[in-house]
N, C-alpha and C positions, 0 to 999 in steps of 0.2 A: 297158645297157637290158635289161629283162626278167629280171634276176638274181633278183628277188623281194625287193628291199630294202624297199619300202613294206609289203609283206605281213608281213615279219619285224618291222619296226619297230612296226606296229600290234599284232602278236601279243604283243610284250613288254609293251605297256601303259605304256611309259615316256614322259615328256614328250619330244616329238620335233617336228621341223620338216622338212617336205618342201620342198626347195629349188625344184623345178619348180613345185609348186602355189603357193608363196609368190611366185614371180616373176609367175605369171599373175595372182594377186590384186593385187599391187602395180601391175602394168602395165595391168590391165583388159583384157588381150588374151591369147589362147591362145598357146602356144609355137609352133605352126605359123604363126600370124600374125606373131609376133615374128621368126621366121626369115625369113619372106617380106619383111617391111618393113625389118628392120635387118640381116639376114644373120647367119650364125653368129658372126662377130666381135662384132657388137653384143650378141647374146644372151650370149656368154661374158663380156663386160664387166659386164653386169647381174648375171650369176651370181656373179662374183668379188666384186662389191660386197656382195651379199647374204650370201655366205658369211663375209666379213670381219665384217659386222655381227652375224651370228648367233654366231660364235665369240667375240665380245666379251661375250656374255651372262655375268653372274656366276653364273647358275644352271646346274647340269648339264643337258645337252641331248643327245638322240640326233638327229644330223643326217643326213637321208636325201638324199645327193647324187645329182644326175643322173649318168648314165653317162659323160658327157664332161667332167665338171667338172675332173678331174685332168689334162686336156690343157692347162690353163692354168697356166703357171709360178707366177703369183701365188697361185693356189689351193693348189698343192702346197706352197709356202712357208708359207702360213697353216696348213695342216694339220700340217706338221712341227712348228710352234711351239706350236700350241694344242690339238691333238686326238690322241686315240687312233684310228687309222684301221683299220677292219675291212673287209677285202675279202671280200664274199660271192661266192665263186668258183663260177659255174654254167656248165655246158657250153653251147656255142654252139647246139646243136640246141634245147635247152629255151628259151634266150633268144629265138631266132627264132620258135618256136611261140607264145610269149607276146606278141610285139610285131607279128607279121605282120598287116597289115590294120587297125592301130590308128590310122593317120594320123600317127604320129610322123615328123618331118621326116627323121631319119636312119635310118628303117626302111622305106623305100619299095622298096628293091631288095635281094634276098637276097644277091647276090654282094657288093654294097657293104657290107652289114651284116656279112658274114663277114670282109671286109677290115678293117673298123673294129675288130671283135672282136680279130683278131690284132694289129693295130697298137697297141691300147690295153693289152693284157695286160702288156707290160713296164712301162708307167706304173703300172698297178695294183700290180704286184709291188713296184715301187720305193717307192710311197707307203704300202703297207700295213704296219702294226705286227702285225696278226693276219690270218691267212687263215681264214675261217669256212665251214662247210658248211651250217649251219642256225641257227635262232634260239637253240639252246642255246649254240653257240659265241659268238654275238653277246652274249648275256647274260653269259657268263663274261668276255669281253673288256671289256665295259663295267664290270664289277665288279672288274677287275684280277685275275682268277683264271686261273692258268695250269695246265691239266691235261695232263700228258704222262708217259707211261712213260719212266723214266730221267731225269726232271727233276732229281733230286738231284745228279747228276753235272754239271749245268749251273748250279748255284747262283751261281757267280762271275759269269756273264753275265746271269742272270735277276734277281738282286737289284738293284733300281734304284739309281741314283746312283753316285758315285765315292768317297764318304767311307768312313771306317773302319766295320767291322762287328764286333759282339760277338755271340756265339752262346750261346743258352740251351737246355738240354735237361735230362732227368732221367737218373739213372745207368743205367737199363735201356736207354733209347734211345741214350744216348751210347756205350754198349758195343757196340751193333749198328751204328748209322749215324753216330756222331759223327766218326770218322776220315774217312769218305767226305765228309761235309759240310765238314770243315775243309780237306781237300785241294781240294775244289771252290771254296771261298771264296778260297783262295790268300792273296796278300799283303794283301788287304783285311781279313782276320781279325786282330784285335788282342787278343782275349781270349775265353775260354769260361767259362761259368758252369753250375752244376748246381743244379736245384731238386729237392726230394723228389718221388717219384712220387705220382700221384693227387691227391686233394683236399688233402693236406697242403701242397701247393705254394701253394694259394690262401688263405694266411693273412697277416696283417699282419707277423708275425715274419719269415717267409720273404721277403716283399716288402721289408722294411726292409734285410735283408742284401743283397738284389740291388741296391736303389737305391744303397747305400753302395759297392758293388763296381764299379758302372758308371763308365766313364771316357770315354764318348762325348761329343762336342759335338753341336750341333744339326744338323750335316751328316751325322752318323753314323746307322747303322741297326742295330736290334736284331732278330736272326733267332731265331725260336722253333721249335725242332725237337722235335716230340713230339706227345702226345695233347692232348685238349681242355683238360685242367687246365693243362698247360704253356703252351698258346697263350693261355688266359684270363689267367693270371698275368703272363706276359711282355708281353702286349698292354696290360694295365693299368699295368705298370711303364713301358712306352713312352709311354702316354698322359699320365703324370704326371711323368716325369723331365724336367727342364728345361722344364716346361710342355708337353711333347709332342715326341717325336722319331719318326722313321719306324720302322716295324717290318714284318717279313715273316714270317708263319707258314708253316711247312713241316710240315703235319700228317702224322703217321705212323700214327694209328689210324683205324679206319673212322668212328667217331663224329666225329672232328675233320675228316676229309676231306669228309664229306657235310653237316656241320652246324657244329660249334663254331668252326672256323677261318674261316668265311665270314661277312661282313656287318659286321664292325667292333665287335661287342659284346665288351667285356672286363670281367672282374669277379673279385673274390675273395669268400670266404664269411665270415660271422659265425656265432657259436654259435647265434644265433636263426634263421638261415636261410641258404639258398644264394644266392650272387650278389647280395648286398644292397649291396655297395660296388663300383662300377665306372664305366665311361665308354664312350661311343661313340667309337671311334678306328679309322677305316678303315685297313686295311693298305695300304702302298705297293704291295704285290703279295702274293697268296696263291699258293704254289707247291705243287701237288698231284701227287705221284708215286704212282699206284696200285700200282706194283710193290712199294712198301714194305709193302703189306698182306700180301705173301707171307710175311713174317717173323712175322706175328701168330699167337699161339696161338689155337686154336679158341675158347677161352673169350672172348678179347678180340674176336674176329670176331663172335661171337654178341652181345656187348655192343652193337656198332655197328649190328646189324641192327634194333634197336628204332627207331633214328632213320631208317633206310632205309624201314622199314614205315610209319612216320609220314609220310614224304615221299610214298610211294606212295598212301597214303590221301588226302592233301591234293590231290595232283595228279590223282587218278583214273587213274593209269597204273601199270604194273608196272615198278618200278625194282629189284625185289629178286630176280627170277628170270628171267634171270641178273642178278647185281649190276651196276648201271650207275652208277659213281661220277660220271661226267661229267654225266649228266642230273640226278642228284640235286643235285649242286653247282650246276648251272645253274638249277634250279627255285628253290633258296633264294636264289641271287644275284639273280635277277629280282625276287623279292618284296622283298629288302632294298634294291634300287635304287629300287623304287617307294615304299618306306616306310623310309627309312634310320634314323629315330629311334623306330621301334616305337610309332607313335601310331595305327595303324590296321591295315591288312591284315597287317602283319608279325606281329601277335599270333597269327595262325593257326598260326605255327610253334611256339607254346607248347601245342599240343594235347597233353593228358595230363600236361604238365609241372607244373601246380599240385599234383597228387597226387604226382608223382614227387619234386619238391623237398621236399615235406613228409616223405615216407618217408626220403629221404636224410638230412635234418636230424635226424629222430627216431633214426636209426641212427648219429648222430655222424659221418657221412660215412665210416664204416668197415664197418658190417655189411651195408649195402645198396648194391649197385653202381648206377651210373647206368643201365646197360642194364636191369637188373631193375626199377628204379623206373619208367623210362619205359614199359616193357612193361605193368606194372600200371596206370600212369596212363592209358595209351591205352585199356586195357580199361574202366576206370572211366568215363572221359570219354565213350566211345562208348555204353556201356550206360546211363549217366545221361541221355543225350540221345536214347535210343531208336534208336540206330544199330546195325548189325550188327557185332559184335566178333569174328566167327569167324576173320578173317584174323590177328588178334592171337593167339587161342588156337592156331590151327593152326601158325603160323610161329614164335611166340615162347614159347608155353607158359608163361605167367607163373604163379608160385606165390606165395601169401601169404607175407609176411615177418614176422619177429618183431621188432617195435619197440614202444616205449611209445606207446600210443594217444593219451594227452593231449598228449604232446610233439609228435606228428605233427599233431594237430588245431591246436595253438597255432601251429605253423610254417605251416600252411596259412592260418590267419586272418591271420597277419602278411603273407603273400604276396598276399592278396586283400582288397579292401574288403568289410566286413561291414555292410550297410545294411538296417535294418528287417527283420532276420531272414532276409536273402537274400544269396547270394554270386553274383558274376558270373564266369563261366568261358568258356573257349574250347570250341566244339563243332566238328564236322567242317566245317560250312558257314558258321559265324558265329564272330566273335571276341569277342563281348560279350553273353552270354546269362545271364539271371538264373535262379537255382535256389534253392529253399528251403534254408536252411542245414542243416536236419535231413536232407534228402535227400543233401546233399553229405557230411555226417558219416557217414551210413549207408554211402555208397559207399566212403568212406575206410576205415571199419571192416572192410569186406569184403576189403580188401587186406592186412589185418593178421592174422597167425596167432595162435591161442591166445585 
């Protein structure tokens, strides 16, 4: 009681059901009335029945349990079988301040409340899959994202399931972290594969080689250790091999840790544009070890800052100074949970990316890096919609790039619908805004040197 569960659930904006409120609605009586008329035992029986019904829902649901729900063995068994359990661990002083004087049946006496708090903590610890401090931790848990310093050394226990594992990385990452990953995976690891570094990994030729090399069955898991290109390509391979097998991204770049490896988007490129062939295939778990960023060259770290700045802009919060990987990842995770198939709010995450993808395609995915392109794309999208772009200039300092203008424009048109002389783009506050094509072309041209 008083841990802040309902407040956190409402803040995340996910489909959720509050058990206590649902019981009151179904019974037509308040919880104090139910306690008085049926006793705690009668109330717990109602609670367990409702929890079982809600957990049987085919749709994902954030379930807000009453503080005493896990005291019922039947509820604990249901949670073990059907749910990821997140314990929002809040100190007793804060809990008591929130519930004192509210009329809750088990919060009438402070001494008794503190006794209950101590009595229930072992039950919470036993039931919990994740211990959370705030809504960011809850969002990460709901999305299956594990953020922890040193997590690479725990791969063997963090990769879900008990079947065989095959590892995918690129030569650079394999040389730095590959042995640690293999040792952590232990006896479950049956094979390791290498993809080319960068966008070259995201081609049909490379994917064909990987598909043919895989020997996993449907109980197996593909682990992708690397940057966004590796996780994109390996995730698409997992989505399509045997019509879909489990996969676990272990992002090693800043871009991948705060963006590319979260949310289940997988894709490869075509000559005509970036990420034109792909699938939504949510990872069994995403394992983020921020300490891996310590091995990144400064250039690669700057690459990732473009996505961090984008996230800061969208959230209206400072995630970039100091860098906060956990909160960046949580922000994206929450949006992806609310819109898993990119039909609405998730489009916000494409801020600046229409321009960025056009520049990358025009450069043949070789002369323009993703970080450069996103920085330029953010500047263009903000300026086109009349927003302040100074944060982009100050932190990212984007410079125009040398690419073929017509190739960039054609790539942009392929990426976006062109209707009646207008294009629809993402802005800072909306995800589907119409702009005259001539204005968009002019904004794109300003990003190109020469």
